[in-house]
C-alpha positions in Angstrom: 14.9 15.3 -6.4 14.9 14.2 -2.7 12.6 11.2 -2.2 11.3 12.6 1.1 9.6 15.4 -0.8 7.0 12.8 -1.8 6.2 11.7 1.7 2.9 12.2 3.5 1.0 10.8 6.4 -2.0 8.5 5.7 -4.3 7.2 8.4 -4.5 3.4 8.3 -8.3 3.4 8.0 -8.1 5.1 4.6 -6.6 2.0 2.9 -9.5 0.4 1.0 -9.8 -3.4 1.5 -12.7 -3.9 -1.0 -13.7 -2.0 -4.1 -16.8 0.2 -4.3 -20.0 -1.5 -5.5 -20.9 -0.7 -8.2 -17.4 0.1 -9.3 -18.3 3.5 -10.8 -19.7 4.5 -7.4 -16.2 5.2 -6.3 -15.5 8.9 -5.5 -13.5 11.0 -7.9 -11.5 14.1 -7.0 -11.3 16.4 -10.0 -8.0 18.3 -9.9 -8.0 21.0 -12.6 -5.0 22.9 -13.6 -3.3 25.1 -11.0 -5.4 27.8 -9.6 -8.8 26.2 -9.8 -10.5 24.6 -6.8 -11.0 20.8 -6.4 -14.3 19.1 -7.2 -15.7 16.2 -5.2 -17.5 14.0 -7.8 -17.9 10.3 -8.5 -16.5 8.1 -11.3 -20.0 7.8 -12.7 -19.8 11.6 -13.4 -16.9 11.0 -15.9 -19.1 11.5 -19.0 -20.2 14.9 -17.7 -16.7 16.1 -16.8 -15.1 15.1 -20.1 -16.2 16.4 -23.5 -17.2 14.9 -26.9 -14.0 14.2 -28.9 -12.0 13.2 -25.8 -10.3 9.8 -25.9 -9.8 7.5 -22.8 -6.8 5.2 -23.1 -7.1 2.1 -21.0 -4.8 -0.8 -20.2 -6.1 -4.2 -21.4 -3.6 -6.3 -19.5 -5.0 -9.2 -17.4 -3.7 -10.2 -14.0 -2.5 -13.7 -13.6 -2.5 -15.6 -10.3 1.2 -14.9 -9.9 1.8 -15.7 -6.2 3.2 -19.2 -5.7 4.3 -21.2 -2.7 7.0 -23.8 -3.2 9.3 -26.2 -1.5 13.1 -26.3 -2.2 14.6 -29.7 -1.7 18.4 -29.9 -0.9 19.3 -33.4 0.0 17.2 -34.2 3.0 16.7 -30.6 3.8 13.6 -28.7 2.7 12.6 -25.1 2.9 9.5 -23.2 1.9 9.7 -20.2 -0.3 7.1 -17.6 -1.5 7.4 -16.5 -5.1 5.8 -13.6 -7.0 6.3 -13.8 -10.7 6.8 -10.4 -12.3 8.1 -10.5 -15.8 8.1 -13.3 -18.4 11.5 -13.7 -20.1 10.7 -16.7 -22.4 7.9 -19.3 -22.9 9.3 -21.3 -20.0 11.0 -18.6 -17.9 9.8 -16.0 -15.4 11.6 -13.4 -13.5 10.4 -13.4 -9.9 10.8 -12.0 -6.4 11.4 -14.7 -3.8 11.2 -14.6 0.0 13.5 -15.6 1.5 15.8 -15.5 -1.5 18.8 -16.7 0.6 17.3 -20.2 0.7 17.8 -20.6 -3.1 21.1 -21.2 -5.0 21.7 -21.4 -8.7 20.8 -24.8 -10.1 18.4 -25.7 -7.3 14.9 -26.8 -8.0 11.6 -25.7 -6.4 8.4 -27.6 -6.5 5.2 -25.5 -6.5 1.9 -27.0 -5.4 1.7 -30.4 -3.9 4.6 -31.6 -1.8 3.9 -35.3 -2.2 5.9 -37.4 -4.7 2.9 -39.6 -5.6 1.9 -39.8 -9.2 -1.5 -38.3 -8.5 0.0 -35.3 -6.7 2.7 -34.7 -9.4 -0.2 -33.7 -11.7 -0.9 -30.9 -9.3 2.7 -29.7 -9.0 5.0 -27.6 -11.0 8.8 -27.8 -10.9 11.3 -25.0 -11.8 15.1 -24.5 -11.7 16.9 -21.4 -10.5 18.9 -20.3 -13.6 19.7 -16.7 -12.5 19.9 -14.9 -9.2 20.1 -11.1 -8.8 19.9 -8.5 -6.1 17.0 -7.7 -3.9 15.5 -11.2 -3.9 15.1 -11.5 -7.7 15.6 -14.8 -9.5 14.8 -16.3 -12.9 13.1 -19.6 -12.9 13.1 -22.1 -15.8 9.9 -24.1 -15.5 9.3 -27.7 -16.7 6.4 -26.5 -18.9 6.3 -23.7 -21.5 3.7 -21.6 -23.2 0.0 -22.4 -22.6 0.9 -25.5 -20.5 2.9 -23.2 -18.1 0.0 -20.7 -18.1 -2.5 -23.4 -17.1 -0.2 -24.7 -14.3 0.3 -21.2 -12.9 -3.5 -20.5 -13.1 -4.2 -23.8 -11.2 -1.6 -23.4 -8.5 -1.2 -19.6 -8.1 -3.0 -17.0 -6.0 -4.0 -13.5 -7.0 -1.2 -11.2 -6.1 -3.0 -8.7 -3.9 -1.0 -5.6 -3.0 1.0 -6.1 0.2 -1.1 -3.4 2.0 -4.2 -5.4 1.4 -2.7 -8.9 1.8 -1.3 -7.9 5.2 -4.8 -7.1 6.5 -6.9 -9.9 5.1 -6.5 -13.1 3.0 -7.3 -13.4 -0.7 -10.7 -14.9 -1.4 -12.8 -15.8 -4.4 -14.2 -12.3 -4.8 -10.7 -11.0 -5.6 -10.5 -13.2 -8.7 -13.1 -10.8 -10.2 -12.5 -7.7 -8.2 -8.8 -7.4 -9.1 -9.5 -7.5 -12.9 -10.6 -4.6 -14.9 -13.5 -4.5 -17.3 -10.9 -4.3 -20.1 -8.7 -7.3 -18.9 -7.9 -9.3 -22.0 -4.2 -10.0 -22.5 -2.7 -12.1 -19.7 0.6 -11.1 -18.3 0.2 -8.6 -15.4 1.0 -9.4 -11.8 -0.7 -6.2 -10.5 -3.9 -4.6 -11.7 -3.9 -1.3 -13.6 -6.1 -0.1 -10.8 -7.6 3.1 -12.4 -9.4 0.7 -14.8 -11.1 -1.1 -11.9 -13.6 1.8 -11.7 -15.3 1.1 -15.0 -18.5 -0.7 -15.7 -20.1 -1.6 -19.0 -22.9 0.9 -18.3 -20.3 3.7 -17.8 -18.5 2.8 -21.0 -21.8 2.9 -22.9 -22.6 6.4 -21.5 -19.1 7.6 -22.4 -19.4 6.3 -26.0 -22.9 7.8 -26.3 -21.5 11.2 -25.4 -18.8 10.9 -28.1 -15.9 9.9 -25.9 -13.9 7.1 -27.4 -12.2 4.3 -25.5 -8.9 3.0 -26.9 -6.6 0.2 -25.6 -2.9 -0.2 -24.9 -1.1 -2.9 -23.1 1.3 -2.8 -20.2 1.9 -6.0 -18.3 2.3 -4.5 -14.8 5.1 -6.0 -12.7 5.3 -6.5 -9.0 8.0 -3.9 -9.0 5.2 -1.3 -8.9 4.9 -2.0 -5.2 8.6 -1.9 -4.4 9.6 0.9 -2.1 12.0 3.6 -3.4 15.1 2.9 -1.2 17.3 5.6 -2.7 17.4 9.1 -1.1 17.3 10.8 -4.5 15.1 9.9 -7.4 18.1 10.0 -9.7 19.4 6.8 -8.0 16.3 4.7 -8.3 16.1 2.0 -11.0 12.7 1.0 -12.4 11.9 -2.6 -13.3 11.2 -3.1 -17.0 7.7 -4.0 -18.1 6.4 -5.1 -21.5 4.0 -2.9 -23.4 2.3 -2.3 -26.8 0.6 0.5 -28.6 -0.8 -0.8 -31.9 -0.7 1.1 -35.2 -4.5 1.4 -35.3 -4.7 2.9 -31.8 -1.8 5.2 -32.6 -3.6 6.4 -35.8 -6.9 7.0 -33.9 -5.1 8.9 -31.1 -3.3 11.1 -33.7 -6.6 11.8 -35.5 -8.4 12.7 -32.2 -5.6 15.1 -31.2 -5.6 16.7 -34.7 -9.4 17.4 -34.2 -8.7 19.0 -30.8 -9.7 16.1 -28.6 -8.0 15.5 -25.4 -6.1 12.3 -24.6 -7.0 11.0 -21.1 -4.8 8.2 -19.8 -6.6 5.8 -17.5 -4.0 5.0 -15.0 -0.2 5.5 -14.6 0.4 2.3 -16.6 -1.4 3.7 -19.7 0.5 6.9 -19.3 3.8 5.1 -19.2 3.0 3.4 -22.5 2.0 6.6 -24.1 5.0 8.5 -22.8 7.4 5.7 -23.9 5.9 5.8 -27.4 5.1 9.4 -28.1 7.2 11.5 -30.5 8.6 14.9 -29.5 5.8 16.7 -31.4 3.1 14.8 -29.5 2.2 12.3 -32.2 2.1 8.6 -31.7 3.8 5.8 -33.7 3.1 2.1 -33.2 5.4 0.8 -30.4 6.1 -2.4 -28.6 8.8 -3.6 -26.2 10.1 -3.1 -22.7 9.9 0.2 -20.9 11.5 1.3 -17.7 10.5 4.9 -18.0 10.6 6.8 -14.7 8.5 10.0 -14.7 9.3 12.5 -12.1 8.8 16.3 -11.8 10.8 18.0 -14.5 10.2 15.3 -17.0 7.9 16.8 -19.8 4.6 15.1 -20.4 3.7 15.1 -24.1 1.2 12.3 -24.5 -1.8 13.0 -22.4 -3.9 16.0 -21.4 -5.6 14.4 -18.4 -5.3 11.3 -16.3 -7.7 9.2 -14.2 -5.7 7.5 -11.4 -6.1 6.2 -7.9 -4.5 7.6 -4.8 -0.9 6.3 -4.4 1.5 5.4 -1.6 3.8 7.9 0.0 7.3 8.1 -1.6 6.2 5.8 -4.4 7.2 6.1 -8.1 3.4 6.5 -8.8 3.1 9.5 -6.6 6.2 10.9 -8.2 4.5 10.4 -11.6 1.3 12.2 -10.7 3.4 15.0 -9.2 5.2 15.3 -12.6 1.8 15.4 -14.3 0.0 18.0 -12.2 2.8 19.5 -10.1 4.2 18.5 -6.7 2.6 21.3 -4.7 -0.7 20.7 -6.5 -0.7 17.0 -5.7 0.3 17.6 -2.1 -2.7 19.9 -1.7 -5.0 17.4 -3.5 -3.9 14.5 -1.3 -4.4 16.7 1.8 -7.9 17.4 0.6 -8.6 13.7 -0.1 -7.4 12.6 3.3 -9.4 15.3 5.1 -12.5 14.5 3.0 -12.4 10.7 3.7 -11.4 9.4 0.3 -10.3 5.8 0.2 -6.7 5.1 -1.0 -4.7 2.6 -3.0 -5.7 -0.2 -5.4 -9.3 -0.7 -4.3 -9.8 2.9 -3.4 -11.2 6.0 -5.0 -10.0 7.9 -8.0 -8.7 11.3 -9.0 -9.0 13.0 -12.4 -5.9 15.1 -13.0 -5.4 17.7 -15.6 -1.9 18.3 -16.9 -0.1 21.3 -15.4 1.1 24.0 -17.8 4.5 23.3 -19.1 7.3 25.4 -20.7 7.4 25.1 -24.4 
């Protein structure tokens, strides 16, 4: 499909720079199947909109402070580089986006953190070697530390990787360390938040469970590639970056049991849906699964795993807007986004939510 079919105009003032407080006070646009009118609700209404027996599937990944600033030393010449880690390749290796990548060559070293060579400052620094260099500013770094030691160093030196449309408008601050993590954040490895999960509070989860709506967890370590623009003119020519995910045997069994009882599967966010769609069998049942996924869901790709999806409002011409258009239909989503813009909904990572119901599909 042509990428420009997924374009739309969004006023700058609709980009949310802070989350709603409390989180479940965010607005929620309910988008039923084709033909029904939209409903303007709030996320706090979720227990009333869903039904007993439904199952919410959330992503339990935890965002790491993946943005690092470093100094490349080449003889007496130095150059500053900005790095965003986006996929772990080994205990001591990360794939990363670098700006400007042209300043780095294979075999060169970068020091992150303190620039001084003093012993005291070396404790506050982290060295890495460029061991692979690809297209589009992507490199692989081999760090001097591995495993938990590397995790601790990144946590000490890194900054929260706020989306570019927020970082361009204000600096990161201490509030983002909490605001950019979901209630379910447990397994470290993401460099972008699964933002639909940002709307949940412990009180909302308690109300959901009291109504008989279960909450299950999957993992997808979201990469920085989620923010990369689609540069191709046709969706068939776009390549997704791989991300690591897991669906446990226990979760799979409970999802299968819920579906057999007639319960609906509700994916919380595009990341949860991508795990479910990667794992699901052709008959709609779930096996245990783990591994990398680069699944690209566009209109025409059948959705087998979920009946509904809670998600934020996404960027024009993004793979995420393509995914929701596959889920509910392109014309339906164009109308929903036009309604959201006209009604003052807040967009993107810290913005409001939409509850989408899957469009009817051919058997």
